[in-house]
C-alpha positions in Angstrom: 44.8 -11.3 -139.1 46.4 -14.8 -139.3 50.0 -14.8 -140.4 50.6 -17.6 -143.0 53.7 -19.7 -143.2 54.1 -18.8 -146.9 53.5 -15.1 -147.3 53.5 -15.1 -151.1 51.0 -14.6 -153.9 50.9 -14.7 -157.7 47.7 -12.7 -157.9 49.3 -9.9 -159.8 50.6 -12.4 -162.4 47.2 -14.1 -163.1 46.3 -12.1 -166.2 49.8 -12.4 -167.7 50.0 -16.1 -166.9 46.5 -16.7 -168.3 47.6 -15.1 -171.6 50.8 -17.2 -171.8 49.0 -20.4 -171.1 46.4 -19.6 -173.8 49.2 -18.9 -176.2 50.8 -22.3 -175.5 47.5 -24.1 -175.7 46.8 -22.5 -179.1 50.1 -24.0 -180.5 49.1 -27.6 -179.7 52.7 -28.2 -178.5 52.7 -29.5 -174.9 55.8 -31.7 -174.6 59.5 -30.8 -175.3 58.7 -27.8 -177.5 59.9 -24.2 -177.9 58.9 -23.1 -174.4 61.0 -25.8 -172.7 63.9 -25.1 -175.1 63.8 -21.4 -174.2 63.4 -21.9 -170.5 66.4 -24.4 -170.5 68.6 -21.8 -172.2 67.4 -18.9 -169.9 67.7 -20.8 -166.6 71.1 -22.2 -167.6 72.2 -18.6 -168.3 70.7 -17.4 -165.0 72.6 -20.0 -163.1 75.8 -19.5 -165.0 75.9 -23.0 -166.5 76.1 -24.4 -170.0 73.2 -26.8 -169.8 69.8 -27.1 -168.3 67.6 -30.2 -168.8 64.0 -29.8 -167.8 62.3 -32.9 -166.1 59.0 -33.7 -164.5 60.0 -32.9 -160.9 62.9 -32.3 -158.5 63.0 -36.0 -157.3 63.4 -37.3 -160.9 66.1 -34.6 -161.4 68.2 -36.2 -158.6 67.7 -39.8 -159.8 68.4 -38.9 -163.4 71.5 -36.8 -162.5 72.9 -39.6 -160.5 72.4 -42.1 -163.3 74.0 -39.6 -165.8 77.0 -39.4 -163.4 77.3 -43.2 -163.7 76.0 -44.0 -160.3 74.1 -47.3 -159.9 74.0 -50.7 -158.2 76.7 -51.4 -155.7 77.6 -47.7 -155.4 77.4 -45.8 -152.1 76.3 -42.1 -152.1 76.8 -39.9 -149.1 73.6 -37.8 -148.4 72.5 -35.9 -145.3 69.7 -37.3 -143.2 68.4 -33.8 -142.3 66.7 -33.0 -145.6 63.5 -33.8 -147.5 63.0 -37.5 -148.0 63.4 -37.2 -151.8 67.2 -36.4 -151.5 67.8 -40.0 -150.3 64.8 -41.6 -152.0 66.3 -40.7 -155.4 69.6 -42.3 -154.5 67.7 -45.6 -153.9 65.7 -45.2 -157.1 69.0 -44.7 -159.0 70.0 -48.2 -157.7 72.6 -47.0 -155.2 72.9 -47.2 -151.5 72.5 -44.0 -149.4 75.0 -43.5 -146.6 73.7 -40.9 -144.2 76.0 -38.1 -142.9 75.5 -35.6 -140.2 75.0 -31.8 -140.5 76.0 -28.7 -138.7 72.9 -27.9 -136.5 73.5 -24.2 -136.8 73.5 -24.0 -140.6 71.5 -27.2 -141.1 73.9 -28.2 -143.9 76.7 -30.7 -144.4 80.3 -29.8 -143.7 83.6 -31.2 -144.9 84.0 -33.1 -141.6 80.4 -34.6 -141.6 80.9 -35.8 -145.1 84.4 -37.2 -144.4 83.0 -39.3 -141.6 80.6 -41.1 -143.9 82.9 -41.8 -146.8 83.9 -45.4 -147.4 85.9 -47.2 -150.1 82.6 -47.8 -151.9 81.5 -44.2 -152.0 81.0 -43.0 -155.5 79.3 -39.6 -155.1 78.1 -37.0 -152.6 74.7 -35.3 -152.5 75.0 -31.9 -150.8 71.7 -30.2 -150.0 71.3 -26.4 -150.1 68.9 -26.5 -147.2 66.3 -23.8 -146.5 68.1 -21.5 -149.0 71.7 -21.6 -147.5 74.7 -22.9 -149.5 76.9 -25.4 -147.7 80.7 -25.2 -148.2 80.5 -27.1 -151.4 84.0 -26.2 -152.6 85.4 -27.9 -149.4 84.0 -31.2 -150.6 86.1 -31.2 -153.8 89.2 -32.5 -152.0 87.5 -35.9 -151.7 87.8 -36.3 -155.4 84.2 -37.6 -155.7 81.4 -36.4 -158.0 79.2 -33.9 -156.2 75.5 -33.5 -156.9 74.2 -30.2 -155.5 70.5 -30.6 -154.5 69.5 -26.9 -155.0 65.7 -27.4 -154.8 65.5 -24.9 -151.9 68.0 -22.3 -153.1 67.1 -20.8 -156.5 69.3 -17.8 -156.9 71.5 -18.1 -153.8 75.1 -17.1 -154.2 78.5 -17.8 -152.6 81.6 -15.9 -153.7 79.7 -14.5 -156.6 78.6 -17.9 -158.0 75.0 -18.9 -158.0 73.5 -22.2 -156.7 73.6 -24.9 -159.3 77.3 -24.4 -160.3 79.2 -25.8 -157.4 78.9 -29.5 -158.2 79.3 -31.7 -161.2 75.6 -31.2 -161.6 72.8 -29.6 -159.6 69.1 -30.3 -159.4 66.1 -28.0 -158.9 62.5 -28.3 -158.1 59.8 -25.9 -159.4 57.1 -27.1 -157.0 54.8 -24.1 -156.4 56.2 -23.3 -152.9 59.8 -22.9 -154.1 61.5 -19.6 -154.6 60.9 -20.1 -158.3 57.8 -22.2 -158.5 55.4 -23.1 -161.3 51.7 -24.0 -161.3 52.4 -27.7 -160.7 55.3 -30.1 -160.6 58.6 -29.5 -162.5 62.3 -29.9 -162.1 65.6 -29.4 -163.8 69.2 -30.6 -163.9 71.9 -28.0 -164.4 75.5 -28.8 -165.4 78.6 -27.7 -167.2 79.4 -31.3 -168.2 78.5 -31.8 -171.9 78.5 -35.6 -171.6 76.5 -35.7 -168.4 73.9 -33.3 -170.0 73.7 -35.6 -173.1 73.0 -38.7 -171.0 70.4 -36.8 -168.9 68.6 -35.6 -172.0 68.3 -39.3 -173.1 67.3 -40.6 -169.7 64.4 -38.1 -169.3 62.9 -39.5 -172.5 63.1 -43.3 -172.0 66.8 -43.4 -172.9 66.3 -42.1 -176.5 66.9 -39.0 -178.5 64.9 -40.0 -181.6 62.0 -42.3 -180.4 63.6 -45.1 -182.5 66.8 -46.1 -180.8 66.9 -46.6 -177.0 70.4 -46.7 -175.5 69.4 -46.8 -171.8 66.5 -47.9 -169.7 65.3 -44.4 -168.8 62.3 -42.5 -167.5 59.2 -40.7 -168.7 60.2 -37.4 -167.0 59.8 -34.2 -169.0 59.1 -30.6 -168.0 56.0 -29.7 -170.0 55.4 -26.7 -172.2 52.8 -25.1 -169.9 55.0 -25.1 -166.9 58.0 -23.9 -168.9 56.0 -20.9 -170.2 55.0 -20.1 -166.6 58.6 -20.3 -165.3 59.8 -18.2 -168.2 57.3 -15.5 -167.2 58.4 -15.6 -163.5 62.2 -16.1 -163.8 63.0 -12.3 -164.4 61.5 -11.5 -161.0 63.4 -14.2 -159.0 66.2 -11.9 -157.8 63.7 -9.3 -156.6 61.7 -12.0 -154.7 64.9 -13.2 -153.1 65.8 -9.6 -152.1 62.4 -9.4 -150.4 63.0 -12.6 -148.5 66.3 -11.3 -147.3 64.6 -8.1 -146.3 62.1 -10.0 -144.2 64.9 -11.9 -142.5 66.7 -8.6 -141.7 63.4 -7.3 -140.3 63.1 -10.3 -137.9 66.6 -9.6 -136.6 66.4 -5.8 -136.5 62.9 -5.8 -134.8 64.0 -8.0 -132.0 63.3 -11.7 -132.7 66.8 -12.6 -131.5 66.0 -11.0 -128.1 63.2 -13.5 -127.4 64.5 -16.0 -124.8 65.4 -19.4 -126.3 65.3 -18.3 -130.0 68.4 -18.7 -132.1 68.2 -16.9 -135.4 69.2 -18.6 -138.7 72.7 -18.1 -140.1 72.8 -15.0 -142.1 75.5 -13.2 -144.1 74.7 -10.7 -146.8 77.8 -11.6 -148.7 76.6 -15.2 -149.1 73.1 -14.3 -150.2 71.0 -16.7 -148.4 67.6 -16.8 -150.2 65.4 -18.0 -147.2 63.2 -20.5 -148.9 62.2 -21.0 -145.3 63.0 -18.9 -142.2 64.1 -21.5 -139.7 65.0 -20.6 -136.1 66.0 -22.9 -133.3 64.4 -23.2 -129.9 64.9 -25.8 -127.1 61.2 -26.6 -127.1 60.2 -26.0 -130.7 57.0 -27.9 -130.6 55.7 -26.1 -127.6 56.6 -22.8 -129.2 54.7 -23.9 -132.4 51.6 -24.6 -130.4 51.8 -21.2 -128.7 52.1 -19.5 -132.1 49.1 -21.4 -133.4 47.1 -20.1 -130.5 47.9 -16.6 -131.8 47.0 -17.4 -135.4 50.7 -17.5 -136.5 51.7 -20.4 -138.6 54.9 -22.4 -138.1 56.1 -25.8 -138.9 58.8 -28.3 -137.9 59.8 -29.9 -141.2 62.1 -32.8 -140.4 61.2 -34.0 -136.9 62.0 -37.5 -138.0 65.1 -37.4 -140.1 65.4 -39.5 -143.3 67.5 -42.3 -141.7 64.8 -42.9 -139.2 62.0 -43.2 -141.8 60.6 -46.8 -142.0 61.6 -47.2 -145.6 65.2 -46.4 -144.8 65.6 -48.9 -142.0 67.9 -51.0 -144.1 70.4 -48.2 -144.5 71.4 -47.6 -140.9 68.3 -46.6 -138.9 68.6 -46.3 -135.2 72.2 -47.6 -135.2 73.5 -44.4 -136.8 74.8 -41.7 -134.5 74.1 -38.3 -136.0 74.1 -35.8 -133.1 73.9 -32.7 -135.2 70.9 -34.1 -137.1 69.2 -35.1 -133.9 69.6 -31.6 -132.4 68.4 -29.9 -135.6 65.4 -32.2 -135.9 64.4 -31.5 -132.3 65.0 -27.7 -132.2 64.2 -26.3 -135.6 61.0 -24.4 -136.4 60.1 -22.6 -139.6 58.4 -19.2 -139.1 56.4 -17.1 -141.6 58.5 -16.1 -144.7 57.7 -14.8 -148.1 58.0 -12.1 -150.7 55.0 -10.2 -149.2 55.7 -10.6 -145.5 55.0 -7.1 -144.0 56.8 -5.5 -141.1 53.5 -5.5 -139.2 53.3 -9.3 -139.7 56.9 -9.6 -138.6 56.0 -7.7 -135.4 53.0 -10.1 -134.9 55.3 -13.1 -135.2 57.9 -11.6 -132.8 55.2 -10.7 -130.2 53.7 -14.2 -130.5 57.1 -15.8 -130.0 57.8 -13.6 -127.0 54.5 -14.7 -125.5 55.1 -18.3 -126.3 58.6 -18.4 -124.9 57.8 -17.2 -121.5 
């Protein structure tokens, strides 16, 4: 049988979710109602933060969070290039200038040194991405004295030193796109923060810069998490920790059943104490594209996500482009490959993946 890249399914939730959606539909409340209010309280409590502000998607969450942090025209924001395009796109949409920093090609995340190399006198904030479900050393970035926005879109429920993702920066942003560790049935996002003032501004910005539909204090956005998605997320949130445990179990199975013995394959960083949540299971290989083709011939799905890093995208040519020297990013872009991962990845599927990798690496 083919092994999918995302070994997950909500089949057993269909009946429950259908009932919940019918309940919300019956109320006639679809925008900023009791489901959103309840989810915001519940997700803030889950993360260990005071505030959660639901928005339309994870990209808007970054833009609005930066605006709420006071970032705008003339400001520089340090952001990794090895990430999803939205991490930098949102900086531009906030009116600021992205300054791309390098990453550690082993963890795929920023470090203190890679961020330090990108800071200038015009730097006003840092965007640190929890890539693939792994938390970078966010506390190390505090010494720069700059606001930190944690892009936690791929790390729902991850921990470091007992603290969950979403609590390491001045604010954090999440996406609830269906493929995320906590995903809805469509688009959705959130901003999490302990800063009362930042939360207040973000709440206004998501609704055109207003709290009462009468007075508009900022030029804001039409970006709100809707009641239907909030109801779905409320239904799924209690199972998030179990899902993350299953992902870690699949990662252990890869290691224990011999994936690391396949020539050329370097396993992802893993430490039970840090509670990686494996949004994706990403290995490194010197010829990752050739390995991916070999896996496809065996009906095993795989994917290279960021072969062209953000700073090399055409729309970002004005922010450095080819002139930037980011060796860690270049190495990660060339060698990374996501293998099947999910809450329902079986040991037999793990064995199929390992066998296909062994065949494709010879």
